[in-house]
GUMAR-494364 format. One line per 10 residues: their letters; for each residue x, y, z of C-alpha. Coordinates in pm, whole numbers. Layout:
N
a	X:Y:Z | ...
END
This chain:
450
mryistrgqv	4449:-1833:1683 | 4213:-1875:1964 | 3825:-1945:1981 | 3614:-1730:2253 | 3257:-1792:2354 | 2996:-1546:2310 | 2875:-1596:2631 | 3241:-1468:2748 | 3256:-1741:3048 | 3503:-1979:2946
pavsfstava	3852:-1941:2868 | 3963:-1895:2467 | 4063:-2249:2333 | 4249:-2344:1997 | 4039:-2426:1720 | 4092:-2807:1753 | 3927:-2794:2092 | 3624:-2565:1984 | 3566:-2801:1734 | 3582:-3105:1896
qglapdggly	3330:-3013:2182 | 3108:-2780:1937 | 2933:-2541:2231 | 3147:-2446:2462 | 3129:-2554:2841 | 2925:-2207:2932 | 2621:-2263:2652 | 2788:-2019:2429 | 2889:-2065:2049 | 3288:-2050:1959
lpeelpdlrp	3398:-1784:1764 | 3752:-1635:1640 | 3888:-1368:1909 | 3935:-1154:1629 | 3843:-1160:1261 | 4133:-1159:1054 | 4108:-895:757 | 4104:-1115:419 | 4178:-831:165 | 4544:-888:144
flgdwsklay	4517:-1243:5 | 4212:-1225:-253 | 4421:-1151:-535 | 4585:-1465:-522 | 4330:-1646:-392 | 4093:-1564:-694 | 4298:-1780:-885 | 4266:-2126:-649 | 4024:-2422:-734 | 3781:-2444:-470
adlcqaffgi	4008:-2747:-208 | 4285:-2514:-282 | 4052:-2230:-164 | 3946:-2385:127 | 4263:-2485:243 | 4425:-2130:238 | 4119:-2019:395 | 4158:-2284:678 | 4508:-2229:720 | 4431:-1877:895
fatdldaael	4193:-2027:1106 | 4305:-2404:1195 | 4655:-2309:1352 | 4726:-2564:1507 | 4684:-2835:1295 | 5021:-2918:1077 | 4955:-2780:731 | 4986:-3120:563 | 4733:-3278:776 | 4478:-2983:702
qrvvtrsytk	4573:-3063:321 | 4501:-3400:333 | 4147:-3315:513 | 4047:-3107:283 | 4107:-3266:-13 | 3958:-3606:84 | 3655:-3353:167 | 3563:-3248:-207 | 3595:-3589:-378 | 3244:-3683:-342
fdhadiapiv	3107:-3368:-536 | 2936:-3440:-860 | 3037:-3110:-1037 | 3432:-3011:-1133 | 3362:-2646:-1000 | 3214:-2817:-648 | 2996:-2527:-618 | 2883:-2422:-977 | 2748:-2067:-1110 | 2448:-2034:-1331
kldadryvle	2320:-1744:-1514 | 1961:-1693:-1531 | 1985:-1401:-1721 | 2171:-1007:-1676 | 2052:-982:-1324 | 2004:-1300:-1159 | 2232:-1582:-1077 | 2209:-1905:-883 | 2487:-2082:-655 | 2443:-2448:-690
lfhgptlafk	2499:-2592:-340 | 2372:-2947:-410 | 2588:-3142:-559 | 2733:-3329:-252 | 2666:-3669:-179 | 2310:-3635:-19 | 2266:-3320:-249 | 2258:-3031:-21 | 2459:-2737:97 | 2495:-2904:431
dfalqllgnl	2759:-3127:269 | 3009:-2864:243 | 3079:-2810:586 | 2978:-3219:694 | 3221:-3374:444 | 3506:-3172:606 | 3389:-3176:946 | 3381:-3549:940 | 3728:-3554:820 | 3822:-3338:1065
yesqiartgd	3689:-3585:1355 | 3889:-3860:1154 | 4203:-3698:1201 | 4127:-3591:1602 | 4058:-3957:1651 | 4372:-4045:1470 | 4572:-3805:1681 | 4432:-3884:2042 | 4295:-4244:2005 | 3954:-4095:2196
risvlgatsg	3639:-4236:2039 | 3378:-4003:1994 | 3012:-3964:2026 | 2831:-3714:1750 | 2515:-3584:1855 | 2321:-3355:1632 | 1974:-3245:1543 | 1817:-3148:1186 | 1471:-3026:1007 | 1602:-3248:731
dtgaaaihgl	1955:-3193:538 | 2150:-3185:835 | 2109:-3537:943 | 2112:-3705:653 | 2457:-3480:541 | 2624:-3561:902 | 2551:-3913:890 | 2754:-3933:547 | 3016:-3724:668 | 3100:-3970:903
lgkagvttfi	3028:-4308:740 | 3355:-4523:761 | 3471:-4310:1026 | 3645:-4529:1293 | 3602:-4461:1627 | 3248:-4227:1579 | 2899:-4298:1698 | 2619:-4092:1535 | 2338:-4011:1698 | 2080:-3767:1471
lypdgrispl	1762:-3615:1637 | 1521:-3536:1350 | 1107:-3459:1398 | 918:-3750:1308 | 688:-3697:1011 | 831:-3366:961 | 1083:-3455:686 | 1083:-3549:302 | 1052:-3884:301 | 1341:-3915:93
qerqmtctga	1520:-3693:346 | 1411:-3940:611 | 1552:-4246:378 | 1909:-4046:371 | 1901:-4123:713 | 1760:-4428:786 | 1914:-4646:483 | 2239:-4640:534 | 2271:-4990:687 | 2551:-4875:934
anvfplaikg	2534:-5054:1278 | 2698:-4684:1467 | 2448:-4449:1362 | 2146:-4394:1512 | 1856:-4208:1310 | 1614:-4084:1624 | 1255:-3996:1529 | 1101:-3756:1835 | 710:-3658:1832 | 728:-3260:1790
sfddaqtamk	933:-2974:1594 | 1292:-2920:1481 | 1325:-2665:1799 | 1256:-2937:2029 | 1479:-3144:1908 | 1758:-2847:1905 | 1665:-2758:2231 | 1685:-3095:2439 | 2016:-3129:2224 | 2168:-2846:2415
tvfedrafad	2055:-2910:2694 | 2253:-3253:2681 | 2581:-3054:2566 | 2526:-2823:2855 | 2576:-3161:3116 | 2930:-3143:3121 | 3008:-3488:3301 | 2792:-3703:3042 | 2993:-3491:2745 | 3294:-3572:2910
evglsavnsi	3184:-3933:2952 | 3030:-3999:2595 | 3316:-3769:2455 | 3012:-3587:2325 | 3082:-3350:1997 | 2879:-3149:1772 | 2772:-3140:1404 | 2511:-2900:1383 | 2587:-2502:1298 | 2683:-2438:1640
nlarilaqcv	2995:-2583:1554 | 3206:-2330:1431 | 3390:-2535:1159 | 3066:-2619:993 | 3029:-2174:982 | 3376:-2161:848 | 3386:-2417:572 | 3039:-2230:451 | 3230:-1910:457 | 3472:-2064:169
yylsayfrlp	3139:-2064:-117 | 3090:-1744:-40 | 3467:-1680:-133 | 3443:-1901:-447 | 3086:-1723:-565 | 3281:-1383:-511 | 3559:-1486:-752 | 3388:-1634:-1021 | 3106:-1369:-1082 | 3122:-1167:-1357
adardditfv	3458:-874:-1264 | 3120:-587:-1354 | 2868:-773:-1063 | 3095:-889:-811 | 3110:-565:-574 | 2732:-472:-691 | 2548:-792:-604 | 2292:-932:-325 | 2324:-1252:-191 | 1999:-1415:-163
vptgnfgnvl	1987:-1680:100 | 1722:-1977:239 | 1765:-1983:597 | 1615:-2076:916 | 1874:-2169:1132 | 2034:-1854:1046 | 2435:-2034:987 | 2406:-2002:613 | 2348:-1661:562 | 2629:-1586:891
agwlvqrmgv	2912:-1774:715 | 2847:-1490:439 | 2799:-1203:672 | 3128:-1340:882 | 3328:-1324:486 | 3177:-971:482 | 3300:-872:821 | 3657:-976:718 | 3696:-765:402 | 3512:-888:118
pikgfrvatn	3335:-625:-33 | 2982:-796:-81 | 2703:-572:-139 | 2445:-727:116 | 2213:-1038:190 | 1884:-1111:192 | 1726:-1334:471 | 1474:-1578:266 | 1250:-1795:530 | 947:-1984:449
qndilhrlfq	580:-1932:621 | 837:-2017:997 | 957:-1587:951 | 1094:-1553:1307 | 1413:-1379:1096 | 1190:-1194:881 | 984:-1041:1170 | 1304:-974:1356 | 1461:-782:1029 | 1105:-606:954
tgtyaldava	1084:-478:1352 | 1359:-513:1510 | 1185:-800:1730 | 1288:-1127:1801 | 989:-1348:1875 | 902:-1692:1914 | 611:-1855:1714 | 417:-2199:1668 | 588:-2396:1379 | 369:-2426:1077
psvapsmdiq	494:-2752:860 | 588:-2668:543 | 678:-2774:172 | 985:-2631:295 | 1083:-2847:550 | 1506:-2799:618 | 1337:-2430:738 | 1067:-2493:963 | 1267:-2353:1247 | 1128:-2086:1513
vasnferfiy	1455:-2051:1736 | 1752:-2008:1458 | 2045:-2119:1704 | 2291:-1961:1477 | 2165:-1584:1551 | 2352:-1610:1869 | 2676:-1534:1693 | 2522:-1228:1508 | 2411:-1111:1838 | 2749:-1112:1957
yaegrdaakv	2936:-874:1675 | 2552:-656:1653 | 2576:-594:2065 | 2945:-432:2033 | 3101:-803:2132 | 2956:-758:2497 | 2911:-1114:2621 | 2733:-1017:2941 | 2453:-826:2689 | 2425:-1154:2500
reiiqtfkat	2385:-1332:2819 | 2081:-1151:2906 | 1932:-1121:2570 | 1932:-1504:2580 | 1829:-1535:2896 | 1520:-1307:2816 | 1424:-1477:2539 | 1419:-1829:2699 | 1227:-1701:2953 | 968:-1480:2756
gqysfenfdh	1003:-1602:2388 | 1111:-1266:2291 | 1355:-977:2295 | 1292:-615:2133 | 1624:-475:2028 | 1702:-102:2095 | 1800:51:1749 | 1793:-258:1559 | 2089:-244:1324 | 2000:-431:963
egfsssrtdd	2390:-454:926 | 2324:-488:549 | 2055:-740:543 | 1669:-742:405 | 1432:-1012:421 | 1143:-1194:285 | 883:-1424:381 | 738:-1727:135 | 395:-1888:216 | 370:-2281:30
lqiaeiiknv	118:-2125:-179 | 384:-1892:-278 | 663:-2150:-324 | 465:-2390:-541 | 396:-2054:-771 | 761:-1949:-787 | 857:-2317:-887 | 619:-2313:-1161 | 712:-1946:-1269 | 1134:-1995:-1236
yqkygytvdp	1073:-2314:-1448 | 840:-2122:-1718 | 1049:-1783:-1773 | 1410:-2037:-1744 | 1363:-2391:-1797 | 1511:-2422:-1457 | 1393:-2610:-1161 | 1448:-2516:-747 | 1361:-2683:-482 | 1079:-2569:-241
htacgfsqgs	1380:-2368:-22 | 1538:-2211:-348 | 1241:-2108:-423 | 1220:-1889:-101 | 1503:-1700:-275 | 1253:-1589:-573 | 1010:-1414:-366 | 1101:-1066:-451 | 1357:-889:-636 | 1602:-608:-495
ggkeivlata	1605:-397:-761 | 1936:-489:-865 | 2221:-806:-926 | 2130:-1120:-688 | 2253:-1450:-662 | 2011:-1699:-507 | 2212:-1987:-312 | 2004:-2324:-427 | 2047:-2545:-120 | 1932:-2865:-232
hpakfpdtiq	1833:-3063:-535 | 1456:-3081:-620 | 1469:-3436:-656 | 1502:-3480:-279 | 1130:-3311:-267 | 961:-3490:-593 | 591:-3409:-478 | 650:-3079:-478 | 798:-3040:-784 | 539:-3249:-983
aaigqdsthp	256:-3075:-842 | 414:-2742:-931 | 541:-2824:-1292 | 367:-3170:-1348 | 758:-3263:-1425 | 921:-3568:-1240 | 1249:-3433:-1059 | 1471:-3780:-969 | 1852:-3832:-913 | 2022:-4202:-932
slevlktrev	2121:-4170:-563 | 1776:-4127:-416 | 1604:-4376:-640 | 1831:-4625:-490 | 1714:-4560:-154 | 1359:-4630:-206 | 1430:-5022:-225 | 1627:-5013:123 | 1491:-5061:488 | 1443:-4795:711
vkysveptpe	1585:-4826:1026 | 1463:-4584:1310 | 1454:-4519:1684 | 1183:-4329:1889 | 1315:-4128:2179 | 1117:-3889:2374 | 1284:-3522:2287 | 1371:-3482:2626 | 1750:-3480:2772 | 1729:-3768:3010
aikafmgarv	1568:-3980:2710 | 1847:-3891:2481 | 2125:-3931:2742 | 1989:-4287:2833 | 1989:-4395:2465 | 2316:-4268:2379 | 2469:-4419:2710 | 2327:-4782:2637 | 2477:-4770:2276 | 2849:-4577:2331
END
């Protein structure tokens, strides 16, 4: 299988090349030339354990990888999860389920993709002998998951940008207390969007990218999205038969990657009923699905910091399909948005999406209500998924462990939420670096350390 850019100005590439580059040289995002039809596989796949399901799924996409090597990569990727089901489902009542995606090493859904991506990079370095420099931007969980996915990988130097003071203290400690000499957490003044914009500009400097062996860990990297597709498949198979084809996946999201993965699974033939995009008060995606206008607004820091995003980078992949795979139209939309801060779609098709918005006061109330009703504790991001009901069956994606946000949980329910891996971090030294959120400053910092 070959991979093309959403902007259509570079040749198709292999899976390994798409993963290694992360961002396409024309600034677009990679997608398969054609999405496969998964329906012929569903019967056999429904019986597979999580790692075996992941291997079978990636076998369709990573066609340039040796099958035995792919098996080794996938098997290693799910050994650090603390639940036998990897992504367990909890039934709260007859109509509401929770898909727990926080059982990985950094207690967030990003571990599903970044444990795998770290092992793919390790395999790539072993094959080519070429060192790589990983550059990412995080609004909270991606950075920690990326760093922990790459710890101990020979030939990798990791640089993660994050907005100083705008993520939870424990999220920051997961990035800054590793003690690893080849990990550089870069604290910037500004928002996640500032970090992400600067990061993308660095990737567009192809001479620099080639010089340092630049690769991406953000969900602009296609491997991230494909890895997240697997937990939708896993959940679909493990839901009760009478709920499976009549349930809405409710997805807390800021950068659109988490929900995009499920939507792609639906486009590949899995009969998922639909999706609700659950935003916090940074609601660019909610406003889009309500009005058809994608309009930039100022970032308002919240108690759900991983969703404090106003420019959802993965939305470009959705645009590509929504606009009939017209790369020229994608380029026009992106250019207009960059120039004006907004774009209004004509006859915008929701494509099976609904949306909701939850502000900080509502998040606190939801955490309290869910705990009182079900005896179940949700983190502030997952709480956004409980903001309203669709009138039918729903499965809410629990994106992070509540222990990562102890102050918010304590304020909402008067209970402490802890986890042993986080308690250990409180005794370690924080090591971080300040850098201006400009491409020039980031490249200078990286160039001096690669």
